N, C-alpha and C positions, 0 to 999 in steps of 0.2 A: 810673870802671872802668866803670861800668853804659851808659856812653855809648860808649865803645871796642868792648865786646861788643855791643851791638847794632848798631854799624857793622858789626860781622865777620860777623855772621849775616844782616846786609840783602846783603852782598856777597857771600854763599855762597849767598843765596836769587836773586837777581840772575845768578850765572854758573850754576846751575843752569838757569834761564828760559833762557838763551843757550844752553846745551845744548842742551834740550829742543827751543828754536826751530831751531836747524840739523838736527838729525834729523830734524823734522819736515819740513823742507823739502826734504832730501834725501831722506826718501822717497816725497814729493811729484812728484819728478823720477824716480822707477825705475819702469818698466814692466814690467809683468809678463806676460812673452810669450805670448801666446794663438795657437793654429794648430787650425782646424776643417772637416773638408771636413762642410759643413751640408747638401747636398743634391747626389743625383744621380738626372737626369731623362730617359729613363724609366727606371724599376726595377719589374722588369725589362726589361732590352736585348731585345725580340723583333726578329729579323732575319729576314726576308723573303726565300725563294730568289732569288738574281738579282739581289738590291738590297743597300742600305746601309743602316743605321740608327745616326744620330748620338746618344750621350749627352753631358750637359751637366752638367759638376761644380762647383760651386760651394765657394769655400772662401773661409773667414772668418779672418782675423790682424788680431792687434793692430799698432799704430803704428812697434815697432821692427822689424816687417819690410819687409824692402827688396825680396827674390825670394821666389817658390813656383816650386818644380818637381812636377810631377804625373805618375806612374807606374803604369799599371795592367798587372796581369797576371793567370791563372790562378791560383786557390787553390793552392800547393805548388809552382807550376812552377818549376822552378830553371834552364832553358834555353828559351827561348823568343825571337824576335825581337819587338824593344820594338814595342810600338803607336806610330803616329804620335800626338802631342798637339798641339792647337792652342793656344795661348793667345790668350785672348781678354781683354778689357778688365776688369779689377775682379776679379782673382783666378779668373777663369772659364776653363774649358778644355772642350773640344770633342773626345771621341774617337770616330771611325768602327767599325761593327762590320759584319762581312759572314758569310755560311754558312761561310767556312773559319777562321772563329775558333772556338775549342774553346767548347762547350756546358757551362754549370755554375756554380758560384761563383767569381767574380772577386775581386781585392782592388786597393782604389786605394790609393794612398800619397803622400801630400805632404809635402813638407820645406820649410822656413822658412830664408831665411838673413839675416845683418843686411848692413848697408854694407859688413863687411869680408869679406864672403862666407863670413861662418863659419856654420857650420848651427847654427841654435838652435831647431829644434823640428820636428816630426814627427807625424804623424797618420794612421789609417787606418780605411777603411770597405770594406764588402763590398757587393758587386750579381751580380745574376743576368743569365747570357746566354742564350737561347731561341731553338731557330730554329723559325720556323714552320712548321707541319706541311704539305704540299702536299695539296690534296684532289684523290681521284680521281672522274672524269669519270661521270656516271649518263647513263642515257636512259631514258624508258619506251617500249616497243615492242609494237604491236599492238593498241591500246588502241581498243576497241570498245563502243558504246552498241548494245542490240539489243533489241527490232527498230527498224528505222528507221523505220516507220511504226506507229503503236498509238493503241488507243482511251485517251481521257482516262479517267485512274484506272486502269488498267493499272499492272504492272510494267514498270520497262524496268532491264533487266541490265547490268552493266559486267564488263570483262575486260581485262586487261592484263599487263604485266610488265615489273619494273624490273629493270635490269640496272647493271653497273658496270665499266668498262673496266680488266680486270687482265691486259692482255698478249692481249686477245680478251675479247668480250663476254659475262660467266656473270652469272646471275642470283642476287639479292640477298635474303636469306631475314630475315623481321621486322622490317622496315619499315613504317611508316604512309605509305599513299598515300590523298590526298585528291580528291574527286571534285568539280568547279564547273560549276555551269550557267547560261548567257548566254541569255535570251529573246530571238527575234526583236527587233529594234528596238531592242534595249537595249545601252548600254554596258559594264553592270558585271555581275560575275561573283558567283553565289552559292554558298554550300557545300550540297552535298546528300547526301554520303555519305563513307564513311572505309572502309578495311579495312587487312589485315596481309598481307604479301607471305608467301606461302607457299614449298615448295621449290620449285627454279627460279625465282624473283621473281616467279610469278604471284598474281595478285592478282584479287578478286571481289567485289562490290558491288552496291546495288540501291536504285531510288527509286521512288516513283509519278509520273507520267507527267501533269502539269497542262497544260503550255503549250509550243508547239513550240520549239526553238531547238539549241542548240549546248552539246556535254558535252568537258570534258577532265581528263585527271587529274595531278595536282601532287605531286612528292615535294621536300618543302621541304631536305632536305639535314641533315646534322650533321657533326660535330667531323671525320670523318674522307672524308664522301662530299658533292660537290657534288648540286646540287639539280637539278631536271629537270622537263621540262612534257612532257604527250604532245600530239600532235595532236589538232585537235577532229574530234568527229563527232557530225554532226545528226541528230534525230529530229522525225518530223512526228506531234505531236499533232492527234487530229479527234473531234468528236463527243463525248459525255456516257457514260459508262460506267454509269450506270442506265438504267430504263427508267419512264416515268411513267405 
């Protein structure tokens, strides 16, 4: 009886091991479907007026995924002409954006299908589309360095006007203008003075006279205004400003 009982227990244990092994093999062959929009480059998508910016979408997918489709649309949009999506190799996609596309937050949606064409996973990610603002043209007019002939050590005075093209040239107030000097025989420009523009875009500055050469005013520009350079104005410096 004892041998029979041991035999039954051994059989049961063996059967359990077989069942466990079959279950393990089954689990090993099962694939956990994965789908992920891993990267959107660039983000935000900055579009220059009159040109197109291409954004690239990188999708990660598990081995059971046989096909991936991508669509992009402004967040909350219900009706919009579908964007053309170019399918690249390795679940990568390219989408072109122009100034005609809505600015703001967009949603990208990836859909995965198996070998039978059945949808098995989806993923979404968000990105932004921005239109690069065009800057307004500026100019520095009536720049002058006075007097045109001066004794060494005396004061040279600068004046001019910073203007912006806004359906006609208008003065720009509150902007910084730098004045640079290039000595005769030199190729480099050296900063000598700065000034803030006042009413009508007018600015005034001064420096000491040391060498003969040329001066010019420069506006570096900002997020809304292009930079500008004035014409050059020459000053002749002579003698010494003190007596022995």
